[in-house]
N, C-alpha and C positions, 0 to 999 in steps of 0.2 A: 694821334700819339706818335712819339718819336721812337726811334729804335733803341732797344736795350738788349744786352746779352742774354742768351738763353742757357738754361742748364742742359746737360747732355742727355736728356730723356730720349728714348726711342721715338720713332715716328708715331703719330696718332693711330690707334687701332680703330676698329669699327665701333666699339663701345664709346670711345671718346668722341668720335665724329657724331655719333647719335646723340651724345650728351650735348654737344655744341648745337646741333640742329634743334634739340628740344627747347632751347631758349627761344628760337623763332616760334615754336609751337606755343610756348607759354605767353610771350608778350603779344601775340597776334589777337588774343582775346580783347586786350585793351584797344588795339587799333580798330578791330572790327565792331565791337559793341559801343565803346565810348566815343571814339573819334568819327566813326563812319555811320553805324546803323541806328543806334538808339539814342545815346545821350546828346549827340549833336542836334538832332531834330527836336528832342525834348527841351533842350536849352532854348532854341529859337521859338518853339511853339508854346512853351509853358513858362519856363523860368524867366526869360526876357521878353515875354509876349507883349506886343504893342500894336498899335494900329498900322505901323509900317514895318513889315517883316524884313525889309532891307536893313533897318537899323539893328534888329536882333541878329541878323546874319553877319553884319559888320562886327558886332561885339564878339561873336563866336570866333571869327577869323582873327580879330585883334588878340584874343586870349591865346590862340595858337601861335601867333606871331611873337608875343611876349615870351612864351615858353621857349621857342626856338632861339630868340635873341639871347636869353639867359644861357642857353647851351653854347652859343657861339662865343660868349664872353668867358665862360667857365671851362670849356673843353681843353684849351691849351694848358691851363693850370692843373686840372685834374689829370691830364695826360702826363704832365711832368712828374707829378707825385706818384702816379701809378707805375710809371716806368722806373723811377729812381728807387721806390720802395718795393717794387714787384707786387703791387696791390690791385691789379686789374680785376682779379676775381673777388677780392674783398669789396671793392667799390661796386662790382656788379651785384653782389648780394645786398648791399645797402640800398642801391637804387631800386632794386626789385621790390624789396620789402616796403620802401618808402612810397613807390608808385602804387602798390597794393593798398597801403593805408590811405593815400590820397583818393584812390578810386572808391574805397569804402566810405570815405567822408562825403562823396558826391551823393550818397544815399540820404544825406541830411538836407539836401537842397530841394526847394519847391518853388511855387509861383512867387515872383518878386524878389527872390534871393539872388539877385544878379551879382552883387559884389562877393558874397560868400561863395557862390558857385564858380565865379571867375577865378577867385583865389585858389580854390582846390584844383580846378582844371589846369591852371598854369603850373602849379606844383607837381601834380601827377604827370602831366605831359613833359615837363622839364626832366623829371627822373626817368620817364620812359625813353625819351630821346637820348639821354645820356647813356642809359643802358644799351641802346642800339649801337652807339659808338664803341662801347667797351666790348660787346660780343663780336663785333666786326673785326676788332683788332686781334682776335684769336685766330681768324681764318688763315692768314699767311703762315701761322705757326703749325697748323694741323693739316693743311692741304698741300700736297705736292702740286707744282704748277701745271702738270699735265692733267690733273683732275680738278683744277680750280673751278671750272665751269660746272662740272657735275656736282661737286660738294656744295657750291653756292646754290645751285638749283635744288639740291636735296633739302637744304635748309629752308628755302622759300616754300617748297612743296609741303614739308612738314608744318611750316608756319601757317599756310592757308588752311590746312586740315585742322590745325588747332583753333584758328579763328572760327571755322565752321562748327567745330564741336561745341565751343562755348556759346556761339550764337544759337545753335540748336537747343541747348539747355535753356537759354533765355527765352526763346520762342515758346518752348513747352510751358515754362512758367507763366508767360504772358497769356497764353491761351487758357491756362487753368484759372488765372486771376480774372480774366475777362468773363469767363463762364460763370464766375461767382459774383459778378457785378463790380469788381474792383476797378477804380479809375487809374489813369496813367500815373497820377501822383503817388500811387501805392506800388504798382508793379515795376515802374522804371527804377526807383531807388533799390528795389530788391535785386534787379539785374546787376546793379553796380556791386553788390555784395557777392554775387555769383562770380563776376569777373575777378574780383580781388582774391577770392579763395582759389580759383582755378589758376591764376597767375603764379601764386606761390607754390602750389602743389606741383604744377607741371614743370617748374624750374628746378625742382629738387635733383633730377638727374644731372643737370648742368653743375649745380653746386657740389655734387658728390664725385663726379667722374672727370670733369674738365680740369686739366692741369694748368697751373701757372708756371710757364716755362722760363720767364725772365727771372733774373736774380737781382737782389738789392744792390744798389750802387751807392758809393759814398756821396754825400751831398757836397756840392761845390761851395767852398768857403766864400762867405760874403754875398751870396746870390740867393734870394728868396725864391719860393716856388712860383710866385706871380711873375716875377721878372724872368725866371727860367722858362716858364711856359710860353710866354710871348716871344722870347728869344728863339725858342725852338720852332715856333710857328713861322717866324720870319725866316729862319734858316731853312725850314721845309720848303717854303715858296722859292727861296733862292736855289735850292737843290733841284726843285721841280722844273725850273726854267731850263735846266740842262737836258730835260726829257720832254722834247717838244710835243710829242704826241700825247703824253700823259697830261700836260698842261692844257692842250687844246681839248682833250676829252673831258677834263674837269669842268671847263667852261660849258661844254655841251651838256654835261650832267646837270649842272645848275639850271640850265634853261629848260630842258625837257622835264626835269623833276618838278619844276613849277607847275606844269600841267598835271603830272601824276598826283602830287600832294593836294592839289586843288580838288581833284576827283575824290581822293580818299576822305578828306574832311568835310566835303559838301555833298556827297552822293545822296545821302538820305534826305537832306534838306531839299535838294533839287527834286527828288522823287515826290516828296510830299507837297512842296510849295508849287512846283511847275506842272507835275503830272497828276496830282490829286491822289497819290497813293495813301492807303491807311498804314498804320504801324505794322500790321501783319503782312501787308503787301510788300512793304519796304524790307522787312526781315527776310522774306522769301527771296526777294531780289538780291540781297547781299549774300544769301546762301548760294544762289546760283553763281554769283560773281566769284565767291571763294572756291567753288568747285572748278570752274573753268580756269581760275588763276592757278590752282594746284596743277592742273593739266598743262597749262602754259609754262609754268616754271620747270616741271619735269621734262616736257617735250623739248623746249628750247634750250634747257640746260645741257642736254645731250647734243642737240643739234649744233650749238655754238662751238663745241669742241671739234666739230667736223667742218662747218662752213665759215667759222670765224665769228667773233663776238660783234664786230662792227656790222657785218652783214645781217646778223641776227637782230641787232638793235634797229637798223634801218627798216627791216620788215615790221618789227613791232611798233615803231613810230608811225608807219603808214597805217597800221591797224588802228592805232590811237586816233589819228586824224580822221579816218573814215567813221569811227565810232562817234566822235564828237560832232561831226557834221550831221550824221544821222540823228543824234540826240537833239540837235537844234531844230531839225525839221519834224521830229516825231511828235505827233499830237495825240496818238492813240497808244494804248498800252502794249499791243503786240509789237509795234515798232520799237518801243523802249526796252522790251525784253531781248530783242535782237542786239540792241546796244549793250545791254548788261553782259551778254555772253562775249561780245567783242572786247569790252573793257576788261573782263576777267582774264581772257587769254593774253591780252597785251600787257596787263599789269604784272602777271606772274613772270612773263618772259623778260620784260624790260628791266625789272628790278633785279632779277637773277643775273642777267647778262651784264648789267652795269657794275654790280659789285665784283663779279669775277674779272672783268676787264681791268679794273684798277689793280687787282692782284697780278695780272699778266704783264702790266706795264711797269710794275715796281721792281727795282733790283732787290733781291732777297734781303740784303742788309738794311734796306730802308722801307721795308714793307709796312710796318706798323706806322711809321712816320707819315707815309703817303696816304695810308688809309685814314689818317687824321684829316688830311686835306679833303679827301672824299667826303668825310663827315661834315666838314665846313661847307662844302658845295651843296650837299643835300639839305642841311639845316637852313642855309640861306634861301634855298628854293622853298622850304617850308614856310618862310616868312613872306617872300614876294608873291608866290602863287596864290594861296588862299586869301591874303590880304587884298590883292588887286581885285579878286572876285568880289570880296566883301565891299570894297569901295564902290565898285560899279553897281552892285545890288542896292547899296544905300542911295546912290545918286539917282538911280532909275526907279526908286520907290519899290524895290523888290522884284524887278524884272530879271528873273534868273536866266532866261534864254539869252538875253544880251550879255550878261555876265559870263555865260558859258563860252562865248566867242574867244575870251582870253586864252582858254586852254588850247584851242586850235592854233593860235599864234605861237604859243610856247612849243607845241609839238612840231610845228612846221619849221620853226627857227632851229630847234634842236636837231631835226633831220638834216637841215642844210649844213649845220656846223660839223656834223659827223664826216662830211666829205673832205674836211681838212685833216682828218685823223687817218694815219696809215698804220694799220695794225701790225703788219710785218716789221715795219721800221721801229714801232714802239716796243715790240718784243725784243728786237735785236738790241735796242738801247738799254734794255733791262738786263741784257746778258743772256737772253733765252733764244737760242737759235733753233727754229723748227723748220 
């Protein structure tokens, strides 16, 4: 989104910051249960089940790629409308309710419903990712630059706890259903309803207390929102070129997020297809990942304000690389549990530090505009990373260990690209002299 004037509201207080962070709590249930832990494995193992699991994995990654492609196309247009009309919060409510409805409709999918399930996962994911863009655009409005890392880390910490809470509810229901002899075709759809309800309820503090600080602007005569949106995106890239370190960092973000997003949408599939985990094993695994991710986001969120975000990211990418190498060679469950803890720690830290660093490299008057570019970089990674994994899995007839190698490449390349980013120079270019 591009920059728009703000009303002269006082700085955000603790309640409003909490309300902003609660959206991370709310939408993490969708990420954790639908994209990572339960529905992804259900889609591959039940809905799109075939003799070649690589084909089903490819279909799943293709659905995620389509959703993110739609976000890339629509984000500049929605950003233009939201900024001109001061509708960020209004759009956030619409995407939240829409995602919840789409998630609830996943409860109607079962064996063989490939097209029906794909349509709803594309719609729900499109609205989820759009909501991510919208809530991120509020960060530079509510966070003083000196506390950007802490507030971003606070949001991620609350978010992982939210994912953990919803996952725990789903796990409790699954155990109850299994104890009464219910099959996955019964209890997985019910977990989708749990996620949908929790999403809306947990987002209520955001809708009630988070302020819309931008003010409506007159529409430019003769220019439609589609044209305006793409003109703004082009102008954003033009402006970003004047901020060398921001531009370089966005390229690095796109690369290492290919690895992060691959792990997010394929973790449960890998655990079940490559390691032989049961549904309950997988849910316990994801719970552990969420716990360590919350610790990582909180710990590194504070640490990055002391040692610098770039140094923090380098440390976390090294952890990612070690975790993926260990996962490749892990053939027994104890080794994979070690991997899960490393992944959680690195995931919370890298996502928190990345979002905060964009804020630190942005001049305040262009903060929302450059956060839009960050959204483009992340969504592009959402397409490339999982899809490349899916293609390799399909070509190798479901060899997930070979497909996993792609994540090591993304993390290693992202680590190398960070050496071209000078944090001190980037902050100075944004007018922040520390």
